[in-house]
N, C-alpha and C positions, 0 to 999 in steps of 0.2 A: 643321662648320657652319659655317665663317669666311667665309664665299662674299658676303654683303653685310654681314659688322662693319662693314665703313668707312663703312656707308650709315645704322646705326644699327639692325640688326635684333640682337635679343637674344632668345636662346633661354635658353628655362625647362623644366626636365623636373618634375611633382610625383608623388610617389609616395602614396597614402594607404596602402600596406602593410595593403589591405586580402588578398591573396590572397599575402603575403612579413613578414618583418622589415627592419630594420633592416640584416645582416648578407647578407641575399640580394641587398636593393637594393645593396647597395655594390659584392657580386662580378658584380652584372650590368651596373652601370656602367662598372665595368672590363673586364668581357670585353667590351663592345663599344666599350672606349674614349671614352666620352661625355665630351667637351672642352665643356661647357656644365654651367651652376647646375644639380644638382638640389636640390630640396625634399623635403619631409617633410610631410604633413598627415595628423598622427595621430588628429586629432580628426574628420575627413573636412567640416569647416567650410568648406575651398575647394570641395571636390568640390559638395557642397551648396549653397555661393554659388552656382556657376555652372551647378549644375543638370547636372550629368555623369551621363548614364543607362547608358555603358557606357566598356571601357576598352580599349585608350587609345581617348583624344578630343583633339584638338590644336585649339586655339583661334588662329585669326590675328588679330592686332589692329592695327588700324592705329595709326599714329605720335598719332593726337589722342584714342585710346582707343577708338574703337568697335568691337566686334568683327566683321571681313566675313566671317568663314566658321568654320564649327563641321566637324570634320569626326570622324565616332564610327568608329572599326577602325583598321588597319594602311592606313600610306599608301605609295602607291610612287613612286619621285622623282619621274615625270613629273605624278603629282597634289600634288607638294610645290612643285615648279615652277610652276604652276600657281598656286596660292593663294597664293605668294610675290610674284606679280605683284600679287594685289589689294593688298598692302600695303606694300611698296617703291615709293619715287618712282623713277622712268626717268633 
């Protein structure tokens, strides 16, 4: 997930703990070798504030803070590449 790190890309994951607990989350992060920050939304304040309607939900946010794309559900590699083009400078 460091493809565009030099260009300012930052990847964050947020777990609501809706369907698991902290131990399950840590095991998942380890199993999939997630090398980015994984945050916990214990009160669902973030999910509610961003109006998350399904999990997983991915937000692609431009450097100016505007949301370029919201994707609900699992992403394919091709979708990810296409969405990153929306937010990353050339």
